[in-house]
N, C-alpha and C positions, 0 to 999 in steps of 0.2 A: 076112484077118480074124484079129485077135488076141483070141481068146475070153477069155483071162485078164484082159487090160487092160479089155476091154469089160465084163466082169462086175464088176470093181472099180470102174469109173467109174459104172455104174448103181447099185451098192450105195451108193457114197459120196453120190451125188446124192439117192437116196431117203431116206437117213438125215438129210439136211440140211434137208428140207422139213417145215415144221410143218403139221399137218393143216389149220389155219385158212387157210393160204395157198391151198389148193385147195378151200376151202368145206366141209371135213369137220369134224365135232365132234372134239375132242381125245380124249374118252372118259376113263374113270377107270382102265382096266386096261392101259394101254400100258406094256410093260416096257422098250422101247427108244425112243429119239427117232426122229422122222421118220415116214414113211408105212409102212404094212404092204405086203407084196408084192401082196396081193390088191387093195389100193386103187390101186396104180399100174397094175395090169392092167386094172381097171375103167375108170380114166381114159384109158388108152391104147387101149381097146376090143380087148384081146387076152385070151387065157385066162391064168388064174393059173398053170396048169401050165407054159405056154410061158415066161412071164416068169420063173418060178422057175428053169427050166433055163438061161435067159440069165444069171442071176446066179450060177449054178453052173458056168458055162462049158461047158455040155453041149448047148446048143441049136444047130440049124443056122443058116445065114446068114439074118439078118433081112431082110425086104423093105424097100423104100423106105417103103411104107405103115406098116409096123411101126415103123420108125425115126422117122417123122413123128409117130406116136402117142406114142411114148416121149418125144420132145422136148417135145410139148405137156404130157404128164402130169407130167414132171419140171421143167417151167418153165425149160427151157434157154434161155440167151441164144443169139444167132446164132453166137458163137464156140464155145460148148459144143455146139451142134447140129452145126457143122462137124466138131468133134472126135469126136462120136459117130459120124458117118458115116465118118470116117477109121479109127476103131477097127474098124468093121464092114466095112471094105474096099469101101465104096460112096461114090463121089464125091458131095459134096452138090450138090444142084440149087437152084433158086430156092425161096423159102418156099412150101410146098405149100398154104398156106391162111392165113387171118387169124391173126395172133399171139395167143396166149393168156396169155403171161407178162405180168403186170401190174407195172409199175415200182414199186420200193419207195417212191418219192416219192408215187405215187398212192395206194398202200395207207396210207401214213402220213396223207395228207390226209383220206381218207374216215373214218378212225378218230379224227381230231382235230376232228370236227364233231358233237359230241354232240347239238346241237339240230336237226340236219338229217339227213334220210334221204339217204344218198349211196351210189352204187354205180358199178361200172365195167362197160361192155359192150364186146364185140368188134364187128368190122365186120359180123357177121351177127346182132347183137342177143343174143348169149349173155351172161348175167350172169356175170362172172368173179370179182368181189369185191364185198362189201357191208358196211355197218356194222349195228349192232344195231337202230337205228331203222328201217332199211330192212326188216329181217326182221319188225319189229312192224307196220309200215304196209302192206307189200306181202305178203311171204311169207318164211318161213325157208328160204332156198334150200339150206341144208345138209341139209334133210330130204327133198329130192327128188333123183333121179338127175341127173347132169350134163346129159344130153340134154334134160331137162325144164326146164332153166333158160333155154332160148331163148325170148325174148319174142315172136318172130315165130311160132314153132310154137305157143306158148300162145295167141296172139291168134287165129290162124286154125283151129287144130286142137284147141283146148282144149275142155273140157266145157261144155255149156250152149248157148243160142241164140247164133248169130253167133260161134261159137268161144269163148264164155265172156266175151269183152270184159274184159280183165284188170282185176281189182280194182275193177270198177265205175267206171272213170275216165270223166270227162265228155267227154274228147276222143278217145273210142275210135275213131271213124271216121277222124279226122285222123291218129291214130297208126297205124292200119292202112295208110293211104295212104303215110305216111312210111316204114313198114317196107318196103313194096314198092319204093319209090324207092331206099332204102338197100341193099336186097338186090340190086337190079339193078346198082347201082354196084359192089358187092362182087364180083359175078360178072364184071364187066369188069376189075377189078383182079386177080382170082385165077382166070383162065380155066382153069387146069389143076387146080383144087382139087376133089378128089372130095367133100369135105365140103360145099362150097358147092353143087355140082351136085346132091348127094343131098338137101339141104334144099329146094332149089327144086323138084326132082322130087316130093318128098313133099307139098309144098304144092299143086302143080299137080294131083296125083292126089287130094287129099283136101278141097280147099276151092274151091267154085264162086266164092266172093267173091274169093279170091286170083287165080283164073283171069281174072276180069273186070278186076281192077285191073292185073294183069300185062300183059294185052293192051292196056290203055289207053295205056301208055308215057307216063304223066304224069311230067313233070320239074319242075313248079312246086313249089318248096319252101314249106312251111308252118311258121311259127314259133309255137309255143305258149308263151306267157309264163306262163300259170297253168293249173292243172287241179285238179279236185276228185275225190278218192277217196271212195267210199262204204264206210267201214269198218264191219264188223259189230258192233264193240264201242263205238266212239266216234262213229259217224255220219259226216257229211260232213266231210272235211278238205281245205281249199283251200290249195294250195301254189304258190309261185313255182317255176318250172322253169329252171334254168341248166345248160348243157352245156359242158364243157371238152374240146376235142379234143386227143388225144395223137398227133400226126402220125407220130412214129417207131414207134409201136406200132399205129397205125390203130385206136385205141380211144377211147371217150368216157367221161368222168366226169360222171355225172348227179347234180345236187344239188337236193333239194326243201327249201324253207324256207317257213315260214308268216309272215304279216305280224305284226310285234310287237304284243302286246296283243290279238290276235284270238282268237276261240274255237278256231280251228284251231291256233294256237300252244299253247293249253292242251291240246288233244287230243294233239298231238305230245308234250307234256311227260308226259302220262299214259301214253302208249304207251312212251316212253323209260323211265319208272319202273316199267313193268310192272304198274300199278295198274288194270288193266281186265280184264273177263271177257266172253267172247262168250255172249250169252244164247240160250236155246233151242236 
């Protein structure tokens, strides 16, 4: 393990990542570019003290789990992940779980669609990136911890009846079934992923509905072409739903658009402009 080179590599990568790339607000008091040490530690699910010691070349040998967390938090490419393992003296193994690094082309795409709500999800339905209209229509994901950006967890374990049924969508039951099918497929593709296993275990322990759907072994795909959100400020918003799969990253780009000239298009325009208030 080369502690000095490992420390330099981590510091260099941390300083090159813009907060927006990982769903964090830029803030007004950042004195240096990139992420703060505590932000990397939170994203990697390790303590700030331990991460600080890694950057100071004073920490003991990091485990594979720690290296996997750092690779996710720092959005490392496959080559960079292998280099991180080499510096740590641990041969890289297969990807431990669904990739979280969103390709630059996908990020550019979702931010060039001002009239559409667009976001990127991982193989386990974690929201990895989103544009401003998504934040207005669904939720500002930068305001919640990373673990709470998982749509499966929010569907089955969220507040309210039946897991809260995300954002009042009209296809809530169909989406729940789709989540279970997708998660079962992800478990088959990443059999050694502690993250995937932990998510499934959490859902089995906390949701009778998930238990029922998981036991059904339903494999029939359902394709939802439209759905309606019941937004607290602008009321019902009906959108077309298109999904682009990114096979090299095992991610999906989800795009919501409203029919031209429809009341829903006007509602999206108001949300995009920020000219709405939630009453009561």
